[in-house]
C-alpha positions in Angstrom: 0.1 0.0 0.3 2.2 3.2 -1.0 1.9 5.6 2.1 0.5 8.8 2.1 2.3 12.2 1.9 1.0 12.6 5.4 2.5 10.0 7.2 5.6 10.2 5.6 6.2 13.3 7.0 5.3 12.5 10.0 8.0 8.9 8.9 10.7 11.5 7.9 10.5 14.7 10.9 10.3 11.2 13.6 13.1 10.8 11.7 14.8 14.0 11.9 16.0 13.4 8.6 18.3 11.2 9.5 18.5 7.1 7.9 17.3 5.0 10.6 19.9 2.5 9.8 23.0 4.2 8.3 22.4 7.2 10.1 22.5 9.6 7.1 21.7 13.1 6.4 18.8 13.0 4.3 20.3 16.8 2.9 24.1 15.4 2.6 23.8 11.5 1.7 24.8 10.2 -1.6 21.0 8.3 -1.5 17.8 9.1 -2.3 14.9 8.6 0.6 12.3 6.7 0.9 10.2 5.3 3.8 10.2 1.9 4.6 8.6 -1.4 5.9 10.2 -2.1 8.3 8.6 -5.4 8.1 8.1 -6.1 4.7 4.3 -5.4 3.1 5.8 -9.5 1.1 5.7 -10.7 4.9 2.0 -9.1 6.1 3.7 -5.9 7.6 0.9 -3.2 7.3 1.7 0.1 6.2 0.9 1.9 9.8 3.1 4.5 11.7 5.0 1.9 14.4 6.5 -0.5 11.2 7.8 2.7 8.9 10.9 4.1 9.0 13.3 6.9 6.7 15.7 5.4 5.2 18.4 5.7 2.3 18.5 3.9 -1.3 21.6 2.0 -0.2 20.0 1.0 3.0 16.2 0.2 1.4 17.5 -1.7 -1.1 20.0 -3.9 1.3 17.1 -4.3 3.5 15.1 -5.6 1.1 13.2 -7.8 2.7 14.6 -9.1 5.2 13.8 -9.3 9.0 16.7 -11.8 10.4 20.3 -12.3 9.3 23.0 -14.3 10.0 25.3 -12.6 12.9 28.9 -13.2 11.7 30.2 -13.5 15.2 28.4 -16.3 16.1 26.5 -18.2 12.4 23.4 -17.5 14.8 20.2 -16.0 12.7 18.7 -12.4 14.6 16.2 -10.0 13.6 17.3 -7.2 12.4 17.1 -3.3 14.4 13.8 -2.3 14.0 13.7 1.2 15.1 10.6 1.3 16.4 11.3 -1.0 19.2 14.9 -1.6 19.8 17.0 0.9 21.2 20.1 2.5 18.4 22.6 2.4 21.6 22.0 -1.4 22.5 23.2 -2.5 19.5 25.3 0.0 17.9 28.6 2.0 18.2 30.7 4.3 16.3 33.9 3.5 16.0 36.9 6.1 17.2 37.0 7.9 14.6 33.1 8.3 14.2 33.7 6.5 10.4 32.8 3.5 11.4 29.5 1.4 13.0 30.0 -1.4 15.2 27.9 -4.1 16.2 28.0 -4.5 20.0 24.7 -7.4 19.6 24.1 -9.8 17.0 21.6 -7.8 15.9 24.0 -4.5 15.7 26.9 -7.1 13.7 23.4 -8.6 11.3 22.3 -5.4 10.1 25.4 -3.8 9.7 26.5 -6.8 7.7 23.2 -7.3 5.7 22.5 -3.3 5.4 26.1 -2.8 5.1 26.2 0.0 7.4 29.8 1.2 6.0 30.1 0.5 2.9 32.2 2.6 1.3 31.0 5.8 0.5 28.7 6.1 3.2 31.9 5.6 5.2 33.4 9.0 3.1 29.9 10.5 4.0 30.0 10.8 7.2 34.0 11.5 7.0 32.6 15.0 5.2 30.5 15.4 7.6 33.5 15.0 10.7 35.2 17.8 8.4 32.0 20.2 8.9 31.1 19.6 12.4 27.6 17.3 11.5 29.0 13.6 12.3 28.1 11.2 14.7 24.4 12.4 14.9 23.3 12.7 18.7 22.5 8.8 20.0 18.9 8.0 19.6 17.7 7.3 23.0 14.7 6.1 23.1 12.6 4.1 19.7 9.5 6.0 19.0 6.1 4.8 17.8 
């Protein structure tokens, strides 16, 4: 189902114009952004605010219709990070230089792998954003529905 313009504005505002996965800002990201279904429509997900995330095209394409991925450390199949129910700082840290995301849980590591959150052009964007003082963004403390 198509996302209404009203719902799209709510998702963008809630995300503060940041990809809810790689944390790139829409104004500076090399990819266009979209509103994506966290639990894909193809797997029964609904077009409701609680199931939508703001995502750059790189993350959205890599996520596709997956809700699980393999943790590269344990080889266990785990759920991907869900920006509506998971706390971002529970699963991710920034590297000391702020260029890469580090997964600190199975979900964090699996999400970084599946969505390629440290892909070359995103790391390049982070390098530029650090120089302009706009990266890393403030940590997300609470999930919002």
